[in-house]
C-alpha positions in Angstrom: -9.3 -130.2 -6.7 -10.2 -127.2 -4.7 -9.2 -124.1 -6.7 -8.3 -122.0 -3.8 -10.0 -118.9 -5.2 -12.1 -117.0 -2.5 -15.8 -116.9 -3.1 -17.5 -113.6 -3.8 -18.6 -112.2 -0.4 -20.5 -109.0 0.5 -18.3 -106.9 2.6 -19.1 -103.6 4.5 -17.3 -101.7 1.7 -19.7 -103.0 -0.9 -22.2 -100.3 -0.3 -19.8 -97.3 0.2 -17.8 -95.9 -2.7 -15.9 -92.6 -2.5 -16.7 -90.0 -5.2 -20.5 -90.5 -5.5 -23.0 -87.8 -4.4 -23.8 -88.9 -0.8 -27.1 -88.3 1.1 -25.3 -85.8 3.3 -24.4 -83.7 0.3 -28.0 -83.6 -0.9 -29.3 -82.6 2.5 -26.7 -79.9 2.8 -27.6 -78.2 -0.5 -31.3 -78.7 0.1 -31.1 -76.9 3.5 -29.0 -74.0 2.1 -31.4 -73.5 -0.8 -34.5 -73.8 1.5 -33.0 -71.3 4.0 -32.2 -68.8 1.2 -35.7 -69.1 -0.2 -37.4 -68.6 3.2 -35.2 -65.8 4.5 -35.0 -63.7 1.3 -38.5 -64.4 0.2 -39.9 -63.3 3.6 -37.9 -60.1 3.7 -38.3 -59.2 0.0 -41.9 -60.0 -0.7 -44.0 -61.2 2.3 -43.0 -58.6 4.9 -43.4 -55.5 2.6 -46.8 -56.8 1.7 -47.9 -57.1 5.4 -46.8 -53.6 6.6 -45.9 -50.2 5.3 -42.3 -49.1 5.7 -40.0 -46.4 4.4 -37.8 -47.2 1.4 -34.7 -47.0 3.7 -36.2 -49.5 6.2 -37.0 -51.9 3.3 -33.5 -51.5 1.9 -31.9 -52.3 5.4 -34.2 -55.2 6.0 -33.5 -56.7 2.6 -29.7 -56.2 3.0 -29.9 -57.9 6.4 -31.9 -60.7 5.0 -29.2 -61.4 2.4 -26.5 -61.2 5.0 -28.4 -63.6 7.3 -29.0 -66.0 4.4 -25.3 -66.0 3.4 -24.2 -66.4 7.1 -26.5 -69.3 7.8 -25.8 -70.9 4.5 -22.1 -70.7 5.2 -22.5 -72.3 8.6 -24.6 -75.1 7.2 -22.1 -75.6 4.3 -19.2 -75.9 6.7 -21.0 -78.2 9.1 -22.2 -80.5 6.4 -18.9 -80.4 4.6 -17.3 -81.7 7.7 -19.9 -84.5 8.0 -19.4 -85.3 4.3 -15.6 -85.5 4.8 -16.0 -87.8 7.7 -18.3 -89.9 5.6 -15.8 -90.1 2.9 -13.0 -91.2 5.3 -15.4 -93.8 6.7 -16.0 -95.2 3.2 -12.3 -95.4 2.6 -11.8 -97.3 5.9 -14.6 -99.6 4.9 -12.9 -100.3 1.6 -9.6 -101.0 3.3 -11.4 -103.3 5.8 -13.0 -105.0 2.8 -9.6 -105.6 1.2 -8.2 -106.9 4.4 -11.1 -109.2 4.8 -10.7 -110.6 1.3 -6.9 -111.0 1.8 -7.5 -112.8 5.1 -10.1 -115.1 3.5 -7.7 -115.9 0.7 -4.8 -116.4 3.1 -7.0 -118.7 5.2 -7.7 -120.9 2.1 -4.0 -120.9 1.2 -3.1 -122.1 4.6 -5.7 -124.8 4.3 -4.2 -125.9 1.0 -0.7 -125.9 2.6 -2.1 -128.2 5.3 -3.4 -130.5 2.5 0.1 -130.5 1.0 1.6 -131.5 4.3 -0.9 -134.3 4.5 0.0 -135.4 0.9 3.5 -136.1 2.0 2.3 -138.9 4.2 -0.1 -140.2 1.6 0.7 -143.1 -0.8 2.1 -142.1 -4.1 5.2 -142.2 -6.2 8.0 -139.6 -5.8 6.9 -137.9 -9.1 3.3 -137.8 -8.0 4.2 -136.1 -4.7 6.2 -133.4 -6.5 3.4 -133.0 -9.0 0.9 -132.4 -6.2 3.2 -129.7 -4.8 3.4 -127.9 -8.2 -0.3 -128.2 -8.7 -1.3 -126.8 -5.3 1.2 -124.0 -5.5 -0.3 -122.9 -8.9 -3.9 -123.2 -7.9 -3.7 -121.4 -4.6 -1.7 -118.5 -6.1 -3.9 -118.2 -9.2 -1.0 -119.1 -11.5 -1.6 -120.5 -15.0 1.6 -122.6 -15.0 4.0 -124.0 -12.5 7.2 -126.1 -12.6 9.3 -128.0 -10.0 12.9 -129.0 -10.9 15.1 -131.2 -8.8 18.9 -130.9 -9.1 21.8 -133.2 -8.4 25.0 -132.2 -6.7 26.2 -130.6 -10.0 22.9 -128.6 -10.3 21.8 -130.6 -13.3 18.1 -131.3 -13.6 17.3 -134.9 -12.6 13.6 -134.5 -12.2 11.1 -132.0 -13.7 7.4 -131.8 -13.2 5.0 -129.2 -14.5 1.4 -128.1 -14.1 -0.8 -126.5 -16.7 1.3 -127.7 -19.6 -0.1 -130.5 -21.8 1.9 -133.6 -22.9 1.8 -132.3 -26.5 3.2 -128.9 -25.5 5.9 -130.6 -23.4 6.9 -132.8 -26.4 7.1 -129.6 -28.6 9.3 -127.8 -26.0 11.7 -130.8 -25.7 14.2 -131.2 -22.9 13.8 -129.4 -19.5 15.4 -126.0 -19.1 19.0 -125.6 -18.1 18.1 -123.0 -15.5 20.4 -120.4 -16.9 19.7 -116.7 -17.5 16.6 -115.6 -15.7 16.1 -118.9 -14.0 19.7 -118.8 -12.7 18.6 -116.0 -10.3 16.5 -118.6 -8.4 19.7 -120.3 -7.3 20.3 -117.6 -4.7 18.7 -117.4 -1.3 15.9 -115.0 -2.1 12.6 -115.4 -4.1 12.3 -113.7 -7.5 9.1 -111.9 -8.3 8.8 -110.1 -11.6 5.8 -108.4 -13.1 6.9 -108.6 -16.7 9.6 -111.1 -17.6 10.1 -109.7 -21.1 11.8 -106.7 -19.5 13.7 -108.5 -16.8 17.5 -108.8 -16.8 18.7 -112.2 -18.1 15.5 -112.8 -20.1 16.4 -114.5 -23.4 13.0 -115.4 -24.7 10.7 -118.5 -24.5 11.6 -121.7 -26.4 9.5 -122.6 -29.4 6.2 -123.9 -28.3 6.6 -122.7 -24.7 3.5 -121.0 -23.1 3.8 -117.2 -23.1 3.3 -115.2 -19.9 4.5 -112.1 -18.2 4.1 -112.4 -14.4 6.7 -114.7 -12.8 7.4 -115.9 -9.3 10.1 -118.4 -8.2 11.8 -119.6 -5.1 14.8 -121.8 -4.5 14.3 -125.2 -2.9 16.9 -125.5 -0.1 17.6 -127.8 2.8 20.3 -126.9 5.3 22.0 -124.5 2.9 22.0 -127.0 0.0 20.2 -126.1 -3.3 17.9 -129.0 -4.1 16.0 -127.3 -7.0 13.6 -124.6 -8.1 9.9 -124.0 -7.8 8.3 -121.3 -9.9 5.0 -120.0 -11.3 4.1 -118.3 -14.5 1.1 -116.2 -15.6 -1.9 -115.0 -13.6 -5.6 -115.8 -14.0 -7.1 -112.6 -12.8 -4.2 -110.3 -11.7 -1.4 -108.6 -13.5 1.3 -109.6 -11.0 1.9 -111.9 -8.1 1.6 -110.5 -4.6 3.8 -110.7 -1.5 1.3 -113.2 0.0 1.8 -115.4 -3.1 5.5 -115.2 -2.5 5.2 -116.3 1.2 2.9 -119.2 0.1 5.4 -120.4 -2.5 8.2 -120.4 0.0 6.1 -122.6 2.3 5.5 -125.0 -0.6 9.2 -125.0 -1.3 9.8 -126.2 2.2 7.3 -129.1 1.6 9.1 -129.9 -1.7 12.5 -130.0 0.1 11.1 -132.4 2.7 9.9 -134.8 -0.1 13.2 -134.6 -1.9 15.3 -135.1 1.2 13.2 -138.0 2.3 13.5 -139.7 -1.1 17.3 -139.2 -1.1 17.5 -140.7 2.3 15.4 -143.7 1.2 17.6 -144.2 -1.8 20.8 -144.0 0.3 19.4 -146.5 2.7 18.4 -148.8 -0.2 21.9 -148.5 -1.5 23.3 -149.5 1.9 21.0 -152.5 2.0 22.1 -153.6 -1.5 25.7 -153.3 -0.5 25.1 -155.3 2.6 23.3 -158.0 0.7 26.0 -158.0 -2.0 28.6 -158.5 0.8 26.6 -161.4 2.2 26.4 -163.0 -1.2 30.2 -162.6 -1.6 30.8 -164.4 1.7 28.4 -167.2 0.8 29.9 -167.8 -2.6 33.5 -167.6 -1.4 33.3 -169.5 1.9 30.8 -172.2 0.9 30.3 -172.6 -2.9 33.9 -171.8 -4.1 35.6 -173.7 -1.2 33.3 -176.7 -1.7 34.1 -176.8 -5.4 37.8 -176.5 -4.7 37.6 -179.4 -2.2 35.6 -181.5 -4.8 38.2 -180.8 -7.4 41.0 -182.0 -5.1 39.1 -185.2 -4.4 38.6 -185.8 -8.2 42.3 -185.2 -8.8 43.1 -187.8 -6.1 40.6 -190.3 -7.5 42.2 -189.9 -10.9 45.6 -190.5 -9.3 44.3 -193.8 -7.9 43.3 -195.0 -11.4 39.6 -193.9 -11.5 38.9 -192.9 -15.1 35.1 -192.5 -15.2 32.3 -191.6 -12.7 29.5 -192.9 -14.9 29.1 -194.2 -18.4 28.9 -190.7 -19.8 31.0 -188.7 -17.3 34.7 -189.2 -17.1 36.8 -187.9 -14.3 38.5 -185.4 -16.6 35.1 -184.0 -17.7 34.0 -183.7 -14.1 37.2 -181.9 -13.2 36.7 -179.5 -16.2 33.1 -178.8 -15.1 34.2 -178.0 -11.6 36.9 -175.7 -12.9 34.3 -173.9 -15.1 32.0 -173.4 -12.1 34.9 -172.0 -10.1 35.7 -169.6 -12.9 32.1 -168.5 -13.1 31.9 -167.9 -9.3 35.1 -165.9 -9.4 33.6 -163.7 -12.2 30.5 -163.1 -10.0 32.7 -162.2 -7.1 34.7 -159.8 -9.2 31.5 -158.1 -10.3 30.2 -157.9 -6.8 33.5 -156.4 -5.5 33.5 -153.6 -8.1 31.7 -150.4 -7.2 28.1 -149.9 -8.3 27.7 -149.1 -12.0 28.1 -145.5 -12.9 24.9 -145.3 -15.1 21.5 -146.9 -15.4 22.4 -148.7 -18.6 25.6 -150.1 -17.0 23.5 -151.3 -14.1 21.2 -153.2 -16.3 24.1 -154.6 -18.4 26.0 -155.7 -15.3 22.9 -157.4 -13.8 22.0 -159.4 -17.0 25.5 -160.3 -18.1 26.6 -161.4 -14.7 23.8 -163.9 -14.5 24.2 -164.9 -18.1 27.9 -165.9 -17.5 26.8 -168.4 -14.9 24.7 -170.3 -17.5 27.0 -169.8 -20.5 24.6 -167.5 -22.3 25.2 -164.3 -24.4 23.1 -161.2 -24.0 22.0 -158.9 -26.9 20.9 -155.4 -26.2 18.6 -153.0 -28.0 18.1 -149.4 -27.1 19.7 -149.9 -23.6 20.6 -146.2 -23.7 17.0 -145.3 -23.0 17.7 -146.4 -19.4 19.3 -143.0 -18.8 16.0 -141.3 -19.3 14.2 -143.3 -16.6 13.6 -142.2 -13.1 16.5 -143.2 -10.8 14.2 -145.2 -8.4 13.1 -147.4 -11.3 16.6 -148.9 -12.0 16.9 -151.3 -9.0 13.4 -152.7 -9.8 14.2 -153.1 -13.5 17.6 -154.7 -12.6 15.7 -157.2 -10.4 13.3 -158.1 -13.3 16.2 -158.5 -15.7 18.1 -160.7 -13.3 15.0 -162.9 -12.7 14.2 -163.2 -16.5 17.8 -164.1 -17.5 18.2 -166.6 -14.7 14.9 -168.3 -15.7 16.1 -168.4 -19.3 19.3 -170.3 -18.2 17.9 -172.3 -15.4 14.6 -173.5 -16.9 14.8 -172.8 -20.6 18.4 -173.9 -21.2 18.8 -170.9 -23.5 21.9 -170.0 -25.4 21.0 -166.3 -26.1 18.9 -163.7 -24.4 17.8 -160.4 -26.0 16.9 -157.4 -23.8 15.1 -154.5 -25.4 13.9 -151.1 -24.0 11.4 -148.9 -25.7 9.2 -145.9 -25.1 6.1 -145.6 -27.2 3.0 -143.4 -26.7 4.0 -142.6 -23.1 4.5 -146.2 -22.1 7.9 -147.7 -21.2 8.5 -151.3 -22.1 11.3 -153.7 -21.0 11.3 -157.1 -22.7 13.6 -160.1 -22.1 13.3 -162.8 -24.8 15.3 -166.1 -25.0 15.8 -168.9 -27.5 15.3 -171.7 -24.9 12.8 -174.5 -24.7 9.9 -172.4 -23.6 7.5 -173.3 -20.8 4.2 -174.9 -20.0 1.1 -173.4 -18.2 1.9 -175.4 -15.1 5.5 -174.2 -15.0 4.3 -170.6 -15.2 1.9 -171.2 -12.3 4.6 -172.7 -10.1 7.6 -170.6 -10.7 9.8 -168.6 -13.1 10.0 -165.9 -10.4 6.9 -164.3 -11.7 5.8 -163.4 -8.2 8.8 -161.2 -7.6 8.5 -159.7 -11.2 4.8 -158.9 -10.8 5.5 -157.3 -7.4 8.2 -155.1 -8.9 5.8 -154.1 -11.7 3.1 -153.2 -9.2 5.5 -151.1 -7.2 6.0 -149.0 -10.3 2.3 -148.9 -11.3 2.9 -151.2 -14.2 2.2 -154.8 -15.5 4.3 -157.8 -16.3 3.3 -160.6 -18.8 5.0 -163.9 -19.7 4.4 -165.4 -23.2 6.1 -167.6 -25.8 8.7 -165.9 -28.0 8.8 -166.2 -31.8 11.7 -168.7 -31.5 9.8 -170.9 -29.1 11.4 -169.7 -26.0 10.0 -167.4 -23.3 9.3 -163.6 -23.5 8.9 -161.5 -20.4 7.6 -157.9 -20.9 7.3 -155.2 -18.3 5.1 -152.2 -19.2 5.2 -149.0 -17.1 3.6 -145.5 -17.6 6.5 -143.3 -18.6 6.7 -139.9 -16.8 5.5 -137.1 -19.1 8.3 -134.8 -18.0 
């Protein structure tokens, strides 16, 4: 990625440095010395040798020679001193123009990078990748060693945290993201915070164990229509002792880009939630108006048939067993309706539990859970996809495998998140895998999250579906 550091350029100020002995100064002193030598030498030695004069005349001529030499030397000194002073001022102006030229060049490259960040918003990429690009560009263009971008929820708790310049090992050593108290709490205002040395700043409480050490700090709040969405801040400088006002303006522009990404993601999530609620309502209507009413009518007909003396429908199915099956189906549908009518689950773990157990009840299965609390560490936009995978896997276990028990396990190992659904059913054949088991939807969900999905036989002879995703490092 382009570093954003301006290339070394030769400016007009490169050849002019105040304080050195200039050519004008050399000419000035050379002319003064030459004038003195000519004037005094002529009157003191050459003229007396050419003609005879009285002692008084020689004294007067020598005195006038000294006066003339001093007067002419003073005039030359004053004139050339003025020229030298103007030269010095010109050198200072050249230096100032050189600094302005370098600042303009650097600002031009910063604006170019800001344009690239704007283009990145429209590019393909996950939500975390887009935030990571903002943090990386902000650090590179300002010459910072480290950067971080934190997103808050309504209670100003960190829900997303990305960094730049910090390795995975260092992040693991630091542990959980910062609480944004103390010095970082100053970013929750409306103004940027620029500090030359954080160790002497108000509110500084020290770096956590394993945290990179730095002195220069620059941070800005991420706001949208007055709402605080998060913080974007930089630490450390590559070649300067402190951040500049131009770095501050640049970071504010990147904060606007970050706010656009965050707001867009939240709007997308809200819309997805509305779609899910609409779909849930449609399912409720279908189950209640068609399936449940149809079973109710079937049960009435069976009761009437029993009243007319019909004892069995087939050799293996009596009327009483048929009525009992209808009643069980109606109870299962009512349970699903109750689950759909309740509000959305309050946590990621509850969302996965509700999805799996709601389907399991339809097929009379039980669900065992292992490490489901890890769902709380996952990105929020993962949960609907994972719930869809769990739903499909549990439904397949009951519909195709006639399973009695399903185990759902979550794990995070070496930066890889794994979700496995294993049942004790009858298993599957290669032809069945090719034709169904909802693997098309499962693999699509895996690809949406940059992961993979595999289906294999479990140790008990049933089926085992495993979804593997790269776990965010922060």
